[in-house]
N, C-alpha and C positions, 0 to 999 in steps of 0.2 A: 383638265378643269380650266375654265375661263374666268379670269379675275380682272375686274375693272378697278382702277385706282383713281380717286380724286386727289388733287394735289400731287400729281405724278411727277412733277418737275422739282419738288421739294427734296430735302435731304433724305428723309425716309423713303419717299416715293422712288427716288433714283435707285436706292439700295434694293428695294423690293423688285424693281424691274430687272436689276442685274442678278439677284439671287434666285428669282423664281423661274429659272430656265426650264423647269419641268412643267410649268403651267403656261397657258396662253395669257399673257399679261397685256392689258389695254391701259396704258398710262394716259390720263386726261388731266387737263389743267386749263386755266384761262388762256385764251378766250373761248375755247370750244366747250368747256364745261364750267358753267356758272352756277355754283350751288345755291345762289340766292334767287335763282329762277326755277320755280317748281316744274314748269313745262319743259325746260331744257333738260332737267334730270330724267324726266319721263322719256324724252326723245332719245337720250343716250342709252337708256336701258332697253328700250324697244329696238334700237338699231343694233346694239352689240349682243344683247341677250346673255349677259354674264351669269355664271353660277354664283358669284359672290362679288361684293363691292368692299374694298378696303378704303375707308373714308379718312384720308390724311389731311385734306384741305382744311386750313384753319388760319386765323390771325394769331400768330405766336409771338409777336413783338410785345413782350410783357409791359414795358414802359409806355409804348405807343397806345396800348389798350386803355391806359389810364386817361389819356387826353382825347381818345376817339372811342368813347364808350359805345355809342350806337353802332359804329362800324364793327366793333368787337362782337356785339350781340348779333348783328346782322349775319356775320360769317359763322361764328362759333355756335350760336343757338338756332337762329332762323335757318341758316344754311344746313345745319345738321338735321333739322326737322324736315326740310325738303328732301334731303337724301334718304332719310328714314322712311318717310311716307311713300316716296317713289319705289324704294326697295320692297316695301310691303305690298303695294299695288301690283308690282311686277313679279312677286314671289321670288325675290332675290335675297340671299343671305347677306347680312351686313356685319362688318367688323369696323367699329368706330374707334379711332385713336384718341385717347384722352391723356390726362396729366395728373401729376401729384399735386398741382396747385388747387385742385378741388378741395384739399384739406388745408387747414390754417397753419399747420406745422407746429402746433403747441404740444402735441403728445410726446411723451418721453420714451416711446418705443416706436418701432416701425408700424405704419398703418397697414392693416389687412383689408381685404375686400368687403368685410362685414362691418367695418367701422363706418359710421354715418358721415359723409362729407357735408360741408356747410358752404362750399364755394370759396372758402379762404378769405384773405384780406385784399385781394386784387380783383380788378375788373376782368382780367384774363381768366382767373380761376372761377369767378362767378359765371362768366359767359360759357366756359367749358362745362361747368356743372349743369348749367341750363341746357346745354347741348346733350349731355348724357341723359337728362330727364326726358328730352324730346325723343331720343332714340328708344328709351325704355317704353315710352307710351305708344309710339307710332309703329314700331317694328319689332314684334315679339321674337323673330328669328334673328337675334343679334348677339354679338360679343362686343363688350367694351374693353379695350386694352389700354391700361394706363401705363405710361412710360415717364421717365424723368432723366435729367442730366445726360441728354442724348448727344452723341457725336457720330459722324459718319463721313463717308467719302465726299470730298469737295466742300464740306462745311456748309455754313458757318457753325463753329462750335468752340467750346472752351479749349479743346485740344489744339485746334488750328491757331487759336489766339495765343496760347502759351508758346508754341513752337515759333511763331512769328516774333513774339516779344523777346524771345531768348536769342537775339541776333548778335549778342556781344556788345551792344551799345548801352546796356543798362546794368550797372554793377549789382543791383538788387531789385527783385520784384516783390511787391507786397500783395499777398493773396489772403482772402478771407478764410478764417479758421473757426468760425462759430456757426457755420451752416453745414449740415451733414446730409448725405444722400447716397445714392447708388449710381456711380458712373456707368453708363450703358451704351453699348455700340449698336448702330443700326443693323449690322449683320446678325447680332445675337437676337434682336427683336424679330428680324425677318425669318430666321430659322424656326423660332417658336410659333410665329404666325402660320408658317407652313404646316406645322403639326396640328394647329387648331383648325385650319382649313380642311385637313384630312379627317376631321372628326365631325361628320354631319350630325346635326341635332344638338351639339354642344352649345350652350348659351350661358350668358351671365357676364360678370365683370371679373377680369383677370389682370393682375399686376405682372408686367413683363420687364422688370429691371434686372440687371445683373446681380449676382450674389455678392455679399460683402459690402462694406460701407467705407466712406472717406469724407473728410471735409474738402473744400475746394483747395486749401493749402496742401493737404496730403495728396490730393489728385495731381496737383501741379508738380509736387516733388517726385511722384512716381513717373509722370511723363518724362521729366528730365533724366531720372535715373535710367529708365529703359532706353532712352535715346542717347545716353552718354553725353548729355549736355551739362557742362559745369556752370550752371546758372544758380546764383545764390537767391534763395527765396525766404522771405520773412513773413511770419503769420501776422494777421491784423484782424480787427473786428469789423463787423458789418457797418457799424456806425461811422467808420472812417471812409466809407464809400456810399454815401446816401444816394438812393435812386428814387424816381417817382413812384414805382411800385415796390412795396415791401417784399423782400424775399423770405420764404418760410425757413425757419431755423432747422426744421426737421422734414426732409423730403424722402426719408427712407420708406420703401414699400415692401411689405412682406408678401411672399408669393403663396399664400395659403391655398388659393383656388387651384393653382397648378398642382400642388401636392394632393389635394382632395380628388382631383380628376385623374390622378395617376400619371401626370407628365413627368418627364425628366426635369431636373432643376436647370435654371438658367446658369450660364458659365460664370465663374468668378470674374470680377471686374478687372483684375490685374491681367488675367489670361486674355480676356477679350481686348484689352488695351494693347497687349503685346502683339496680337494678331493684326490689329488695325494699323499700328505704327509700322509694322513690317510691310504692309501692302500700300500704305498711303504716302510715306515719306522715303 
């Protein structure tokens, strides 16, 4: 199978290239693959003739999206529309990567794939939700894969930031304890995407986060516990670290569609973290 990646030099794209050794992978990124240029996407698909496109390219700097709204929509919505329409014209299956930020985080349980997103409270979430809608409208042969709290080889990620900060120069780290989600590794996502690619005709929206949940504080404590780092960590509230873009209090994603389609579950987040730390540090 031949798989073309957009955003191939990003964190998830790099992992997909490394993990998909059984596929012919074509990683593309700027400048050779400009998703805001419809003609460029057509040229890419006609040149390489892939069986599937995994669309990873996006503007993911959440705070920057707040101040550069049009650029966020240009990349996350208009760019996704170009990728989707090019895939449809060229009869290529599309897997589009999305995010928990399409929800506002107000629900008191994990969000499943049948909960109605509203774009959340951030420009990032609104632009990614607009991108999802473009994919649904323009390319029927699609899977939308939502992920969150992602970390992977080379970073940047929360895991890399915590390990770097725990260099012995700080007697205590304050980490937010009132946001909850599913810490998720890029290898775990890549392996489930491989399973999805091997199911022709499968379509719809799937949540691909690791099983289990944690707050950022609990995530940090587990990183240090597994690494054997004697770093003191203190829980704090989101209000102590104000950011331009509000963070959702609840980023948990339920994997109902994986269960309904008969897939094996995603790995537990602590197991995925252990595997990652052993390979990365």
